[in-house]
BAFI-3210 file (N, C-alpha, C; in Angstrom, 3 decimals, decimal comma, padded with zeros to 6 digits):
// residues 55
n [1|2|3|4|5|6|7|8|9|10|11|12|13|14|15|16|17|18|19|20|21|22|23|24|25|26|27|28|29|30|31|32|33|34|35|36|37|38|39|40|41|42|43|44|45|46|47|48|49|50|51|52|53|54|55]
n.u [-023,508|-021,982|-019,319|-019,244|-019,400|-017,034|-015,110|-015,702|-015,007|-012,282|-011,424|-012,002|-010,597|-008,015|-007,774|-008,066|-006,018|-003,807|-004,360|-004,716|-002,270|-000,700|-002,160|-001,622|001,220|001,348|000,130|001,882|004,144|003,262|002,946|003,840|007,010|008,580|010,641|014,123|016,266|015,473|015,293|013,820|010,953|009,821|006,571|005,670|007,248|009,284|008,165|009,675|011,152|009,720|009,103|006,719|005,715|007,419|007,070]
n.v [035,828|034,135|034,772|033,754|030,974|030,680|031,255|029,155|026,953|027,430|027,254|024,507|023,123|023,755|022,682|019,963|019,659|019,959|018,034|015,468|014,590|014,499|012,420|010,349|010,067|009,366|006,958|005,410|005,697|004,160|001,693|-001,721|-003,296|-006,229|-008,035|-008,016|-009,390|-011,721|-015,219|-017,439|-019,388|-022,692|-023,918|-026,410|-029,688|-030,727|-032,987|-035,397|-035,866|-036,855|-039,805|-041,305|-040,848|-042,102|-044,768]
n.w [-008,108|-009,693|-008,804|-006,308|-006,795|-008,135|-006,078|-004,397|-005,881|-006,354|-003,691|-003,091|-005,083|-004,378|-001,806|-002,390|-004,191|-002,527|-000,459|-001,607|-002,707|-000,273|001,005|-000,613|-000,431|002,227|002,330|000,802|002,417|004,669|003,682|004,027|003,685|002,444|004,708|004,158|005,317|006,585|006,581|004,206|004,977|004,911|004,334|004,237|004,244|001,553|-001,006|-001,504|000,775|002,991|004,937|004,677|002,090|000,505|000,802]
ca.u [-023,572|-020,686|-018,233|-019,365|-019,027|-015,508|-014,426|-015,888|-014,320|-010,939|-011,028|-012,228|-009,480|-006,837|-007,672|-007,857|-004,653|-002,904|-004,666|-004,533|-000,763|-000,344|-002,729|-000,895|002,475|001,230|-000,125|003,160|005,008|002,782|002,979|004,926|007,808|009,048|012,140|015,165|017,303|014,922|015,303|012,499|010,508|009,047|005,392|005,436|008,392|009,176|007,414|010,556|011,867|008,955|009,153|005,490|005,461|008,414|006,671]
ca.v [034,431|033,547|035,124|032,815|029,706|030,686|031,157|027,846|026,051|027,706|026,634|023,030|022,524|024,013|021,786|018,711|019,694|019,729|016,966|014,185|014,160|014,117|011,106|009,416|009,940|008,657|005,516|004,796|005,489|003,162|000,358|-002,562|-003,992|-007,565|-008,031|-008,652|-010,000|-012,963|-016,401|-018,090|-020,503|-023,637|-024,144|-027,894|-030,258|-031,185|-034,297|-036,421|-035,903|-037,522|-041,215|-041,867|-040,749|-042,982|-046,226]
ca.w [-007,954|-010,375|-008,016|-005,102|-007,345|-008,359|-004,810|-003,813|-006,746|-006,069|-002,479|-003,162|-005,819|-003,576|-000,749|-003,109|-004,708|-001,364|000,330|-002,351|-002,734|001,083|001,418|-001,462|000,151|003,574|001,956|000,371|003,601|005,666|003,180|004,583|002,617|003,076|005,291|003,234|006,094|007,148|005,654|003,846|005,829|004,141|004,965|004,434|003,706|000,119|-001,198|-001,470|002,080|004,068|004,842|004,360|000,702|-000,354|001,009]
c.u [-022,352|-019,425|-018,061|-018,882|-017,506|-014,682|-014,496|-015,068|-012,849|-010,492|-011,018|-010,901|-008,233|-006,723|-007,385|-006,474|-003,547|-003,122|-004,394|-003,134|-000,324|-000,836|-001,928|000,535|002,457|000,837|001,053|004,108|004,562|002,838|004,152|005,707|008,366|010,394|013,082|016,141|016,693|015,040|013,936|012,104|009,572|007,778|005,173|006,840|008,278|008,705|008,422|011,234|011,009|009,047|007,858|005,275|006,267|007,890|005,508]
c.v [033,719|033,686|034,040|031,447|029,582|030,604|029,752|026,850|026,193|027,015|025,117|022,454|022,754|023,058|020,416|018,600|019,568|018,391|015,596|013,752|013,829|012,717|010,033|009,069|009,199|007,227|004,854|004,630|004,480|001,794|-000,512|-003,164|-005,210|-007,367|-008,684|-009,542|-011,433|-014,033|-016,842|-019,188|-021,395|-023,906|-025,704|-028,536|-030,713|-032,594|-035,473|-036,701|-036,708|-038,962|-041,869|-041,788|-041,637|-044,483|-046,665]
c.w [-008,573|-009,534|-006,839|-005,581|-007,529|-007,167|-004,276|-004,615|-006,506|-004,652|-002,373|-003,817|-005,139|-002,539|-001,387|-003,650|-003,665|-000,519|-000,301|-002,427|-001,306|001,524|000,663|-000,910|001,516|003,245|001,618|001,559|004,626|005,002|003,704|003,386|003,307|003,614|004,487|004,016|006,650|006,085|005,247|004,597|005,062|005,051|005,249|003,748|002,209|000,113|-001,102|-000,144|003,147|003,924|004,439|002,830|-000,094|-000,109|000,145]
res [x|x|x|x|x|x|x|x|x|x|x|x|x|x|x|x|x|x|x|x|x|x|x|x|x|x|x|x|x|x|x|x|x|x|x|x|x|x|x|x|x|x|x|x|x|x|x|x|x|x|x|x|x|x|x]
***
């Protein structure tokens, strides 16, 4: 019985030892990075530039 458990544990830890780093590398590779060449876009105009706010 002990030999069967040792074989199972060896196989499980071998699979986990190979699979977990591969999953981690795949997640890092798929992560999106912000584009550095695009300019920033303002969502709304600054408060001092609108004509309604100064009146």
